[in-house]
C-alpha positions as CSV (number, residue, x, y, z in Angstrom):
1,M,63.9,49.0,96.5
2,S,66.8,48.2,98.8
3,S,65.4,44.7,99.5
4,V,66.1,43.5,96.0
5,S,69.3,43.5,93.9
6,P,69.7,46.6,91.7
7,L,69.5,46.1,87.9
8,V,72.7,48.2,87.6
9,S,75.5,48.4,90.2
10,C,78.6,50.5,89.5
11,R,81.4,50.6,92.0
12,A,84.5,52.8,91.9
13,I,84.4,53.4,88.2
14,R,87.3,55.2,86.8
15,K,88.0,56.4,83.3
16,T,90.8,58.7,81.9
17,Y,91.1,59.8,78.3
18,N,94.5,60.1,76.8
19,H,95.3,62.9,74.3
20,G,98.9,62.4,73.4
21,E,100.8,63.2,76.6
22,A,97.8,64.9,78.2
23,Q,95.4,63.0,80.3
24,T,91.8,64.0,81.2
25,P,90.2,62.2,84.1
26,A,86.4,61.7,83.3
27,L,85.4,59.4,86.2
28,R,87.1,59.3,89.5
29,G,85.5,56.4,91.4
30,A,81.8,56.8,90.5
31,D,79.3,54.6,92.4
32,L,75.7,54.2,91.2
33,D,72.8,51.7,91.7
34,I,69.7,51.7,89.5
35,H,66.7,49.6,90.6
36,G,63.9,48.0,88.7
37,G,60.7,50.0,88.4
38,E,62.4,53.4,88.9
39,L,63.2,56.4,86.7
40,L,66.6,57.7,87.9
41,I,67.8,61.1,86.6
42,L,71.5,61.7,86.3
43,A,72.2,65.4,86.5
44,G,75.3,67.6,86.7
45,P,77.3,70.2,84.7
46,S,78.8,69.6,81.3
47,G,82.1,67.6,81.6
48,C,81.3,66.1,85.0
49,G,81.3,62.5,83.6
50,K,77.7,61.7,82.9
51,T,78.2,60.6,79.3
52,S,81.2,58.5,80.2
53,L,79.3,56.8,83.0
54,I,76.2,55.9,80.9
55,S,78.5,54.8,78.0
56,I,80.2,52.3,80.4
57,I,76.8,51.1,81.8
58,G,75.6,50.6,78.2
59,G,78.7,48.6,77.3
60,M,79.9,51.2,74.7
61,L,83.0,52.3,76.6
62,D,85.5,50.4,78.7
63,A,86.2,51.6,82.2
64,D,89.9,51.7,83.4
65,S,89.0,50.1,86.7
66,G,86.0,49.4,89.0
67,D,83.0,47.0,88.5
68,C,79.9,47.6,86.5
69,K,77.2,44.9,86.7
70,V,74.0,45.1,84.6
71,L,71.4,42.4,85.2
72,D,74.0,40.7,87.4
73,K,76.4,40.5,84.4
74,N,79.8,42.2,84.7
75,I,80.1,44.4,81.6
76,R,83.9,44.8,82.1
77,T,84.6,41.1,81.7
78,M,82.7,40.8,78.4
79,S,84.3,40.8,75.0
80,A,83.2,43.5,72.5
81,Q,81.0,40.9,70.7
82,Q,79.4,39.8,73.9
83,R,78.7,43.4,74.9
84,A,77.1,44.1,71.6
85,R,74.9,41.0,71.9
86,F,74.0,41.9,75.5
87,R,73.0,45.5,74.5
88,G,70.8,44.2,71.7
89,Q,68.9,41.9,74.0
90,H,68.7,43.9,77.2
91,I,69.3,47.6,76.8
92,G,67.4,50.3,74.9
93,F,68.9,53.7,74.0
94,V,67.1,57.0,73.3
95,F,69.7,59.3,71.8
96,Q,69.7,63.1,72.1
97,S,69.8,63.5,68.3
98,F,67.2,60.7,67.8
99,N,69.5,58.9,65.4
100,L,66.6,57.9,63.1
101,L,67.5,56.8,59.6
102,P,66.0,59.4,57.2
103,A,65.4,57.0,54.3
104,L,63.3,54.7,56.5
105,T,59.7,55.0,57.7
106,A,58.8,55.1,61.4
107,V,57.9,51.4,61.4
108,E,61.2,50.5,59.6
109,N,63.3,52.6,62.0
110,I,61.6,50.9,65.0
111,S,62.1,47.5,63.5
112,V,65.9,47.8,63.3
113,P,66.7,46.3,66.8
114,L,64.5,43.3,66.1
115,L,66.0,42.8,62.6
116,L,69.5,42.8,64.2
117,Q,68.4,40.0,66.4
118,G,67.2,37.9,63.4
119,V,63.5,38.5,63.8
120,P,61.8,38.1,60.4
121,R,60.9,41.5,58.8
122,K,57.1,40.9,58.8
123,A,57.1,40.0,62.5
124,A,59.4,42.9,63.4
125,E,57.3,45.4,61.6
126,S,54.1,44.0,63.2
127,Q,55.6,44.5,66.7
128,A,56.9,48.0,65.7
129,R,53.3,49.0,64.8
130,I,52.0,47.8,68.1
131,V,54.6,49.8,70.1
132,L,54.0,52.9,67.9
133,E,50.3,52.7,68.5
134,S,50.9,52.5,72.2
135,L,52.7,55.9,71.9
136,G,49.9,57.5,70.0
137,L,51.6,57.6,66.6
138,A,49.8,54.9,64.6
139,S,48.9,57.5,62.0
140,R,52.6,58.2,61.4
141,A,53.7,54.6,61.0
142,D,54.6,54.9,57.3
143,H,56.0,58.5,57.4
144,S,59.7,59.2,57.2
145,P,61.3,61.3,59.9
146,G,61.4,64.3,57.7
147,R,57.6,64.4,57.6
148,M,57.3,64.4,61.5
149,S,57.7,67.0,64.2
150,G,60.5,66.9,66.7
151,G,58.1,65.4,69.3
152,Q,56.9,62.8,67.0
153,Q,60.5,61.8,66.0
154,Q,61.3,61.6,69.7
155,R,58.4,59.2,70.3
156,V,59.6,57.1,67.3
157,A,63.1,57.0,69.0
158,I,61.4,55.9,72.2
159,A,59.5,53.2,70.4
160,R,62.7,51.9,68.8
161,A,64.2,51.7,72.3
162,L,61.2,49.7,73.6
163,V,60.4,47.4,70.8
164,H,62.7,44.5,71.9
165,E,61.4,44.9,75.5
166,P,64.7,45.7,77.2
167,R,65.1,45.7,81.0
168,L,67.2,48.9,81.0
169,I,66.5,52.0,79.0
170,I,69.1,54.8,78.8
171,C,68.0,58.2,77.6
172,D,70.5,61.0,76.8
173,E,68.9,64.4,77.1
174,P,65.5,63.2,75.8
175,T,63.8,66.6,76.0
176,S,66.7,68.9,74.9
177,S,65.1,69.7,71.5
178,L,61.5,69.8,72.6
179,D,59.3,72.6,73.9
180,H,57.8,72.3,77.3
181,D,54.5,70.5,76.4
182,A,56.3,68.0,74.1
183,G,58.9,67.4,76.8
184,Q,56.3,66.7,79.4
185,T,54.5,64.3,77.1
186,V,57.7,62.4,76.4
187,M,58.5,62.2,80.1
188,E,55.0,60.9,80.9
189,T,55.6,58.2,78.4
190,L,59.0,57.3,79.9
191,R,57.5,57.3,83.4
192,K,54.9,54.8,82.4
193,V,57.6,52.6,80.9
194,A,59.6,52.8,84.2
195,R,56.6,51.4,86.0
196,T,56.6,48.3,83.9
197,A,57.7,45.3,86.1
198,G,61.4,44.7,86.1
199,R,62.4,47.7,83.9
200,A,64.5,50.7,84.9
201,L,65.1,54.0,83.2
202,L,68.3,56.1,83.4
203,V,67.8,59.6,82.1
204,V,70.7,62.1,81.6
205,T,69.5,65.7,81.5
206,H,70.3,69.3,82.1
207,D,66.6,70.2,82.1
208,P,65.3,70.9,85.6
209,R,61.7,71.0,84.2
210,I,61.6,67.2,84.1
211,F,63.1,66.5,87.6
212,C,59.5,66.1,88.9
213,F,59.2,62.8,87.0
214,A,62.1,61.1,88.8
215,D,62.0,58.6,91.6
216,R,65.6,59.5,92.5
217,I,68.0,62.2,91.3
218,A,71.7,61.4,91.2
219,R,74.0,64.5,90.9
220,M,77.5,64.2,89.5
221,D,80.4,66.5,89.7
222,D,84.1,66.1,89.0
223,G,83.8,62.5,87.9
224,R,81.8,61.2,90.9
225,V,78.2,60.8,92.1
226,I,78.2,63.4,94.9
227,S,74.6,63.0,96.1
228,I,71.4,61.0,95.5
229,E,68.1,62.3,96.6
230,T,64.8,60.4,96.7
231,H,62.1,62.3,94.9
232,S,58.3,62.2,94.8
233,P,57.5,61.8,91.2
234,K,54.8,63.8,89.4
235,N,51.4,62.1,89.2
236,F,49.9,61.6,85.8
237,L,47.1,59.6,84.3
238,S,47.9,56.0,83.4
């Protein structure tokens, strides 16, 4: 992986939150690279800066200083409008709380990123059904989130993150609300996605049960990445 440029390169990222006269340092010079074809887990205690770092990488939060390049584009030099457009084209998000719209069906939820890019509804829903079928949920395509289990909702959230074929996928605690078997299934799906040429997955988690799926584990504490270990990912059937 070191012979090619990383998909994400963060150097000396700093972020401090101001609360009136009080200041809370969240990132104190964080460095991180993420390479194509890998699943990188970002681990560490609550309050160590994980959420701030992934929010900066995803273009949802401004760093105070440092450089963050995603696909060779410097996120920090983009305007808010440019960052929003860049996210819509190149980054997929799987949120801890799924963030599915309860009034929409699975297919309609998954279609949202394509509709925001101006793809016609019929074409967007057709692509959504293809992605949903690849995740084993074709039979739930026209169900609302309230008629699905937690694991099924999580797979719909994953499908929504994949439907526009992003190069980078960021997952925030993807197994936190799932039992062991459902969590393992979700991670196997994400692992397969990471193996797709040119894609990378960044997974934030407190769940040590899924460490076995990582290529590398980056550990954070006190606003910095303090160690990165290479891992031998769990084998699974393709």
